[in-house]
C-alpha positions as CSV (number, residue, x, y, z in Angstrom):
1,M,36.0,31.9,-82.4
2,S,38.2,29.0,-83.6
3,E,36.6,25.7,-84.2
4,V,37.4,22.6,-82.1
5,K,38.1,19.4,-84.1
6,L,36.7,16.2,-82.6
7,S,36.4,12.7,-84.0
8,A,33.2,10.7,-84.1
9,Q,31.8,7.5,-85.5
10,L,28.3,6.7,-86.8
11,R,26.1,4.6,-84.5
12,D,24.0,1.7,-85.9
13,T,22.8,0.4,-82.5
14,F,20.4,2.2,-80.3
15,G,18.9,2.0,-76.8
16,K,20.2,2.1,-73.2
17,G,22.5,-0.9,-73.6
18,S,24.4,0.6,-76.6
19,A,24.6,4.0,-74.9
20,R,26.0,2.5,-71.7
21,Q,28.6,0.6,-73.8
22,A,29.6,3.8,-75.6
23,R,30.1,5.6,-72.3
24,R,32.2,2.6,-71.0
25,D,34.4,3.1,-74.1
26,A,34.8,6.8,-73.2
27,L,32.4,7.9,-76.0
28,V,29.4,10.2,-75.7
29,P,26.3,9.3,-77.7
30,G,24.8,12.2,-79.7
31,V,22.6,13.2,-82.6
32,I,23.3,15.7,-85.4
33,Y,20.2,17.6,-86.7
34,G,19.6,20.4,-89.1
35,H,19.5,21.7,-92.7
36,G,16.7,19.3,-93.7
37,Q,19.0,16.3,-93.4
38,A,18.0,13.0,-91.7
39,P,19.4,12.9,-88.1
40,K,22.8,11.3,-87.8
41,H,23.4,9.2,-84.6
42,V,27.0,9.4,-83.6
43,N,29.4,8.5,-80.8
44,V,31.9,11.4,-80.0
45,E,35.2,11.2,-78.1
46,G,34.2,11.9,-74.5
47,H,37.2,13.7,-73.1
48,G,37.6,16.1,-76.1
49,L,33.9,16.9,-76.0
50,Q,34.1,17.6,-72.2
51,L,37.0,20.1,-72.8
52,A,35.2,21.7,-75.8
53,L,32.0,22.3,-73.9
54,R,33.8,24.5,-71.4
55,T,33.5,27.2,-74.0
56,P,29.9,28.4,-74.4
57,N,28.5,28.0,-77.9
58,V,31.6,26.3,-79.1
59,L,31.9,25.6,-82.8
60,I,32.9,22.0,-83.4
61,S,34.2,20.3,-86.5
62,L,33.1,16.7,-86.2
63,D,35.2,14.3,-88.3
64,I,32.8,11.4,-88.7
65,A,34.6,8.2,-89.7
66,G,33.5,7.2,-93.1
67,D,31.0,10.1,-93.5
68,G,33.0,13.3,-93.8
69,T,33.1,16.4,-91.6
70,E,30.2,18.3,-90.2
71,L,30.4,21.8,-88.6
72,V,28.1,21.9,-85.6
73,I,27.3,23.7,-82.4
74,P,26.0,22.0,-79.2
75,K,22.2,22.6,-78.8
76,A,21.3,20.4,-75.8
77,V,23.7,18.7,-73.4
78,Q,22.4,16.1,-70.9
79,K,24.6,15.3,-67.8
80,H,24.4,12.6,-65.3
81,P,22.8,14.1,-62.1
82,L,25.4,12.8,-59.7
83,K,28.6,12.3,-61.7
84,R,28.1,15.4,-63.8
85,S,29.6,13.6,-66.8
86,I,28.0,14.1,-70.2
87,S,25.5,11.4,-71.0
88,H,24.1,12.7,-74.4
89,V,24.5,15.7,-76.7
90,D,22.4,17.1,-79.5
91,F,24.3,19.0,-82.2
92,L,22.9,21.5,-84.7
93,I,24.5,21.7,-88.2
94,V,25.7,25.1,-89.2
95,K,27.3,26.5,-92.4
96,K,29.9,29.2,-92.6
97,G,28.2,32.5,-93.2
98,E,24.9,31.3,-91.7
99,K,23.3,33.3,-88.9
100,V,22.4,31.4,-85.7
101,T,20.6,32.4,-82.6
102,V,22.4,31.6,-79.3
103,D,22.3,32.6,-75.7
104,V,25.5,34.5,-74.6
105,A,26.6,35.2,-71.0
106,I,26.4,38.8,-69.7
107,V,29.5,39.8,-67.7
108,T,29.8,43.0,-65.7
109,E,32.9,45.1,-65.1
110,G,33.6,48.1,-62.9
111,D,32.3,49.2,-59.5
112,L,29.0,50.8,-58.5
113,A,28.9,54.3,-57.0
114,A,29.7,54.5,-53.3
115,G,26.8,54.1,-50.9
116,G,26.3,50.4,-50.5
117,N,24.1,50.0,-53.6
118,M,23.6,46.5,-54.8
119,L,23.5,45.1,-58.4
120,E,20.5,43.0,-59.2
121,T,21.0,40.6,-62.1
122,L,17.7,40.2,-64.0
123,Q,19.2,38.3,-67.0
124,N,22.3,36.1,-66.9
125,T,22.3,35.5,-70.6
126,I,21.0,37.4,-73.7
127,S,19.8,35.9,-77.0
128,V,21.8,37.2,-79.9
129,E,22.0,36.4,-83.6
130,A,25.5,36.0,-85.0
131,E,27.3,34.4,-87.8
132,A,28.0,30.7,-87.0
133,T,31.8,31.1,-87.1
134,H,31.9,34.4,-85.1
135,I,29.7,33.6,-82.1
136,P,30.7,35.8,-79.1
137,T,31.5,33.9,-75.8
138,E,30.2,36.8,-73.7
139,V,28.9,40.3,-73.7
140,T,30.6,42.7,-71.3
141,V,28.7,45.7,-69.7
142,S,30.3,48.4,-67.6
143,I,28.5,49.2,-64.3
144,E,31.2,51.8,-63.3
145,G,29.7,54.6,-61.1
146,L,26.0,53.6,-61.5
147,E,23.7,55.0,-58.9
148,A,20.6,53.4,-57.2
149,G,17.7,53.3,-59.6
150,A,19.8,52.8,-62.8
151,T,18.7,50.1,-65.2
152,I,20.6,48.6,-68.1
153,H,18.4,47.3,-70.9
154,A,19.2,44.9,-73.6
155,K,19.5,47.7,-76.2
156,D,22.2,49.4,-74.0
157,L,24.5,46.4,-74.4
158,V,27.5,46.9,-76.7
159,L,27.5,43.8,-79.0
160,P,30.5,42.7,-81.1
161,A,30.4,43.6,-84.8
162,G,28.0,41.4,-86.8
163,T,26.0,40.5,-83.8
164,T,22.4,41.7,-83.2
165,L,19.9,41.2,-80.5
166,A,17.4,38.4,-80.9
167,V,15.1,39.8,-78.1
168,D,13.2,43.0,-77.4
169,G,15.6,45.8,-76.7
170,D,13.5,47.1,-73.8
171,I,14.1,44.0,-71.6
172,A,15.8,45.0,-68.4
173,V,19.1,43.1,-67.9
174,L,20.6,44.7,-64.8
175,Q,19.4,47.2,-62.2
176,V,21.0,49.0,-59.3
177,V,19.0,49.0,-56.0
178,A,19.6,50.9,-52.8
179,P,20.4,48.9,-49.7
180,Q,17.4,47.9,-47.6
181,A,18.4,49.4,-44.2
182,E,16.7,48.1,-41.1
183,E,15.8,50.5,-38.3
184,P,18.1,49.6,-35.4
185,A,16.4,51.9,-33.0
186,A,13.1,50.0,-33.3
187,E,14.9,46.7,-32.7
188,A,16.7,48.0,-29.6
189,A,13.4,49.3,-28.1
190,E,11.8,45.8,-28.6
191,G,14.7,44.2,-26.9
192,T,14.4,46.4,-23.7
193,E,10.7,45.7,-23.4
194,A,11.3,41.9,-23.4
C-alpha cells in the first residue's frame, strides 16, 4: 500500500469556535496520538483527507508545517450526521516495520451451488495484524460451489503474506443456508375457506 501525502498545521486554539473556523477554511481538525508522545492537535487539508479516507486503513504521511512529518493511520473518523462531511479525525502514529491491528473488509467471489441457497454474512470485517506499510485493503474469499450448511471460519481465510489473524480462528465469517420455502398448498387451502 502506498502512502498518501497530506499537509497539516499545528493548532493552538481549541473549542467549537476554532473547529468551525477550520471547517470554513476547508480544514479538518484532528489529533495525532501514539508512541508515548504528547497528543498533537492539527488541522488537515479537508479535500485531500476526504479522498484519502476512501481507501480503508490508508497510510498517511502528514507534513506538519514547522513540525516535520508523521506517518499515521486514521483511527476514528467523525462525520456530520446530515452533510456526511468529516468533522474530526483521530490519527495513530505508526513506524515502518511496526505491526498494527486493523479491521479489513471481507469480499466474496464466485457463485454458490445451484439450488437457491443463500449466503449469510456473519462478519463484514476481520481483525488482522499486519506491518504498518503493508496493510491489506480487503481479504477475498471464494464461495464457488458451496452447498447449504457450509461455513467459512476466520482460519479458512487466505491472508496476504505477513498478515496474521488478530481474532480466534474458529469465528464463523460466512455460512450458506438453504432457502426457507413456504408451503403453497397450505396457503391455497386457507384462501378457499375464507
